[in-house]
C-alpha positions as CSV (number, residue, x, y, z in Angstrom):
1,X,7.6,9.1,13.7
2,X,10.2,7.3,11.6
3,X,8.8,5.9,8.4
4,X,10.7,3.9,5.8
5,X,9.9,4.8,2.2
6,X,10.8,2.2,-0.5
7,X,13.5,3.2,-2.9
8,X,12.1,1.9,-6.1
9,X,11.0,3.3,-9.5
10,X,7.3,3.1,-8.8
11,X,5.1,5.8,-10.3
12,X,4.7,8.8,-7.9
13,X,1.0,8.1,-7.3
14,X,1.9,4.7,-5.8
15,X,2.4,5.5,-2.1
16,X,4.2,3.1,0.2
17,X,5.7,3.1,3.6
18,X,6.8,0.8,6.4
19,X,6.6,1.9,10.0
20,X,9.2,1.4,12.8
21,X,8.5,1.3,16.5
22,X,8.9,5.1,16.8
23,X,6.2,7.7,17.1
24,X,3.3,6.2,19.2
25,X,2.0,6.2,22.7
26,X,2.2,2.5,23.7
27,X,4.4,1.6,26.6
28,X,6.5,-1.3,27.9
29,X,7.2,-4.1,25.4
30,X,4.9,-2.3,22.9
31,X,6.6,1.0,23.0
32,X,5.9,3.0,21.1
33,X,4.1,2.7,17.7
34,X,2.5,-0.7,18.2
35,X,-0.2,-1.1,15.5
36,X,-1.3,-4.7,16.4
37,X,-4.5,-5.0,18.3
38,X,-4.0,-8.7,19.0
39,X,-0.8,-8.7,21.0
40,X,-2.0,-7.7,24.5
41,X,-1.5,-3.9,24.2
42,X,-4.2,-1.6,25.5
43,X,-6.9,-1.2,22.8
44,X,-7.1,2.6,23.3
45,X,-3.4,3.0,22.7
46,X,-3.5,0.9,19.6
47,X,-6.4,2.9,18.2
48,X,-4.5,6.1,18.9
49,X,-1.4,4.8,17.2
50,X,-3.4,3.9,14.2
51,X,-5.0,7.3,14.1
52,X,-1.7,9.0,14.4
53,X,-0.4,7.0,11.5
54,X,-3.4,7.8,9.3
55,X,-3.0,11.5,10.1
56,X,0.7,11.5,9.3
57,X,0.0,9.9,6.0
58,X,-3.0,12.0,5.2
59,X,-5.3,9.1,4.8
60,X,-9.0,9.5,5.1
61,X,-9.9,5.8,4.7
62,X,-9.1,3.1,7.2
63,X,-6.5,0.6,5.9
64,X,-7.5,-3.0,5.2
65,X,-6.3,-4.4,8.5
66,X,-6.1,-8.2,8.3
67,X,-6.2,-11.1,10.7
68,X,-3.0,-12.9,9.5
69,X,-2.8,-16.6,9.7
70,X,0.4,-17.5,7.7
71,X,-1.8,-18.7,4.8
72,X,-2.1,-17.7,1.2
73,X,-5.5,-15.9,1.0
74,X,-5.4,-12.5,-0.7
75,X,-8.4,-10.1,-0.3
76,X,-9.4,-6.8,-2.0
77,X,-8.9,-3.7,0.1
78,X,-11.7,-1.2,0.4
79,X,-14.5,-3.7,0.6
80,X,-16.7,-4.6,3.6
81,X,-15.9,-7.1,6.3
82,X,-12.9,-5.6,8.1
83,X,-10.4,-7.7,10.1
84,X,-10.5,-10.4,7.4
85,X,-8.5,-13.6,7.7
86,X,-5.9,-13.3,5.0
87,X,-2.2,-12.7,4.5
88,X,-2.4,-10.2,1.7
89,X,-4.5,-7.4,0.2
90,X,-4.7,-5.8,-3.2
91,X,-6.2,-2.6,-4.6
92,X,-6.8,-1.0,-8.0
93,X,-8.8,2.1,-7.0
94,X,-7.3,5.3,-5.4
95,X,-7.8,5.5,-1.6
96,X,-8.0,1.8,-0.9
97,X,-5.1,1.1,1.5
98,X,-3.4,-2.4,1.7
99,X,-1.6,-3.2,4.9
100,X,0.2,-6.1,6.5
101,X,1.7,-6.2,10.1
102,X,5.0,-7.9,11.0
103,X,7.5,-8.3,13.8
104,X,10.1,-10.6,12.0
105,X,8.0,-12.0,9.1
106,X,8.7,-10.4,5.7
107,X,6.4,-7.7,4.4
108,X,6.3,-7.3,0.6
109,X,4.8,-4.4,-1.3
110,X,4.0,-4.9,-5.0
111,X,2.8,-2.7,-7.8
112,X,2.9,-2.7,-11.6
113,X,5.1,-0.3,-13.5
114,X,2.1,1.6,-14.8
115,X,0.8,2.1,-11.3
116,X,-2.6,0.6,-11.8
117,X,-2.6,-2.1,-9.0
118,X,-0.9,-2.5,-5.7
119,X,-0.7,-5.3,-3.1
120,X,0.8,-5.9,0.4
121,X,1.8,-9.4,1.4
122,X,2.7,-11.0,4.8
123,X,5.3,-13.8,4.3
124,X,6.9,-15.8,7.1
125,X,8.5,-19.0,6.2
126,X,5.2,-20.8,6.3
127,X,3.6,-18.3,3.9
128,X,6.5,-18.5,1.5
129,X,6.5,-22.3,1.5
130,X,2.7,-22.3,1.2
131,X,2.6,-20.1,-1.9
132,X,1.4,-16.7,-0.7
133,X,3.6,-14.9,-3.2
134,X,2.3,-17.0,-6.0
135,X,-1.3,-16.4,-4.9
136,X,-0.7,-12.6,-4.8
137,X,0.7,-12.5,-8.3
138,X,-2.2,-14.5,-9.6
139,X,-4.7,-12.2,-7.8
140,X,-3.0,-9.1,-9.2
141,X,-3.3,-10.5,-12.7
142,X,-0.4,-8.5,-14.0
143,X,2.4,-9.9,-16.2
144,X,5.4,-10.7,-14.0
145,X,7.7,-8.5,-16.2
146,X,5.6,-5.5,-15.3
147,X,5.7,-6.0,-11.6
148,X,7.9,-4.2,-9.0
149,X,8.4,-5.7,-5.5
150,X,9.9,-4.1,-2.4
151,X,11.1,-6.3,0.5
152,X,10.5,-4.6,3.9
153,X,12.2,-5.2,7.3
154,X,12.3,-8.8,8.5
155,X,14.4,-11.1,10.7
156,X,17.9,-11.4,9.0
157,X,19.8,-14.5,8.0
158,X,22.2,-14.2,11.0
159,X,19.3,-14.5,13.4
160,X,16.6,-16.7,11.9
161,X,17.2,-20.1,13.3
162,X,15.1,-23.0,11.9
163,X,14.9,-26.7,12.1
164,X,15.6,-29.4,9.5
165,X,12.0,-29.6,8.5
166,X,11.9,-26.0,7.3
167,X,15.0,-26.4,5.1
168,X,13.7,-29.7,3.7
169,X,10.4,-28.2,2.7
170,X,12.0,-25.5,0.7
171,X,14.7,-27.6,-0.9
172,X,12.1,-30.3,-1.8
173,X,10.3,-27.6,-3.8
174,X,13.5,-26.1,-5.4
175,X,17.0,-27.4,-4.9
176,X,18.3,-23.9,-5.3
177,X,16.8,-23.0,-2.0
178,X,19.7,-24.7,-0.2
179,X,21.7,-21.5,-0.8
180,X,19.4,-19.7,1.6
181,X,20.3,-21.9,4.5
182,X,23.6,-22.1,6.5
183,X,24.4,-24.4,9.4
184,X,24.4,-22.7,12.8
185,X,27.5,-22.7,15.0
186,X,27.5,-25.3,17.8
187,X,27.0,-24.5,21.4
188,X,29.5,-25.5,24.1
189,X,27.5,-28.7,24.4
190,X,28.0,-29.5,20.8
191,X,24.4,-28.6,19.8
192,X,23.5,-26.1,17.1
193,X,22.9,-22.6,18.5
194,X,19.1,-22.0,18.3
195,X,18.6,-24.5,15.5
196,X,20.6,-26.5,13.0
197,X,20.1,-23.9,10.2
198,X,19.9,-20.2,9.8
199,X,17.5,-19.1,7.0
200,X,17.6,-16.1,4.7
201,X,14.0,-15.0,4.3
202,X,15.0,-12.3,1.8
203,X,16.8,-14.8,-0.4
204,X,14.0,-17.3,-0.2
205,X,11.5,-14.6,-1.3
206,X,13.8,-13.4,-4.1
207,X,14.1,-17.0,-5.4
208,X,10.3,-17.5,-5.4
209,X,9.8,-14.2,-7.1
210,X,12.4,-15.0,-9.7
211,X,10.7,-18.3,-10.4
212,X,7.5,-16.3,-11.1
213,X,9.5,-14.2,-13.7
214,X,9.8,-11.1,-11.5
215,X,13.1,-9.4,-11.9
216,X,12.6,-5.9,-10.5
217,X,13.0,-6.6,-6.8
218,X,14.1,-3.9,-4.3
219,X,14.8,-3.5,-0.6
220,X,15.7,-6.3,1.8
221,X,18.4,-6.4,4.4
222,X,16.8,-4.5,7.3
223,X,17.0,-7.0,10.2
224,X,14.3,-6.6,12.8
225,X,16.0,-8.9,15.3
226,X,19.3,-6.9,15.4
227,X,17.8,-3.4,15.8
228,X,15.8,-3.4,19.0
229,X,15.5,0.4,19.2
230,X,14.1,0.6,15.7
231,X,12.0,-2.6,15.2
232,X,9.7,-5.0,17.1
233,X,10.9,-8.6,17.0
234,X,8.9,-11.6,18.1
235,X,11.9,-13.9,18.0
236,X,13.9,-11.5,20.1
237,X,11.3,-10.4,22.7
238,X,8.3,-12.7,22.6
239,X,5.8,-10.2,23.9
240,X,6.1,-7.2,21.5
241,X,4.3,-4.9,19.1
242,X,3.8,-5.0,15.4
243,X,5.0,-2.7,12.6
244,X,2.9,-2.1,9.5
245,X,3.7,-1.9,5.8
246,X,1.2,0.0,3.7
247,X,0.7,0.6,0.0
248,X,-2.1,2.5,-1.9
249,X,-2.9,4.5,-5.0
250,X,-3.2,8.2,-4.6
251,X,-5.4,10.2,-7.1
252,X,-3.4,11.2,-10.1
253,X,-3.4,14.8,-11.2
254,X,-5.1,14.0,-14.5
255,X,-7.8,12.0,-12.8
256,X,-8.5,14.9,-10.4
257,X,-8.7,17.3,-13.3
258,X,-11.1,15.0,-15.2
259,X,-13.3,14.6,-12.1
260,X,-13.4,18.4,-11.6
261,X,-14.4,18.9,-15.2
262,X,-17.2,16.4,-14.9
263,X,-18.5,18.1,-11.7
264,X,-18.7,21.4,-13.5
265,X,-20.8,20.1,-16.4
């Protein structure tokens, strides 16, 4: 099972990974580590894939799986009501696992430099334009200068074709967003290839984060569309699986020692 671990200066008890499509038992367009239970894969295979991931990560608690809707709702992981409709989760207690699923949209993992809170966010262009990052930062209630953000695999700027309406929505909110769009090459018939613009999701996210005062941003650049053996891609394949990006707080050594001492008194 190939797992991507963020290269960022988070405290060691902040655990974070992003999956690839390697290491599961799904077949066909879902091969092999499909973690999405809403894409047409056999439920038993999805359940087994999730169980394999939890075993590999040594997790005893089920992650906070979400029903993602390209909105801006952020929920707390580790509480009741699984399969909640939201596009982000946060946690401030050890063992509560935040997770988002993607297959071209951008997954973002966040934590504070002291390692007290974490969050996972699902951001396609609609989520970015709708303010999902802003909602996550508000929900975390951490000063922006203390936050670290990692950008996971997503569709790259050479593959993400969008229409005029997408560019206009971002540029209307911030003129600097124009730098994240380039015009597509024309086809033989003179029409743009796939759409009049190619959008850079990574740059759009970085711009939004910078506007919030967040400077410590890591990752970005892994294109799901251009690496079919490694990543699922909805834009490339249509029927496909989903990867997952997870973040959680592991018990710190001093916390474990304190608990052990309390148990002995």
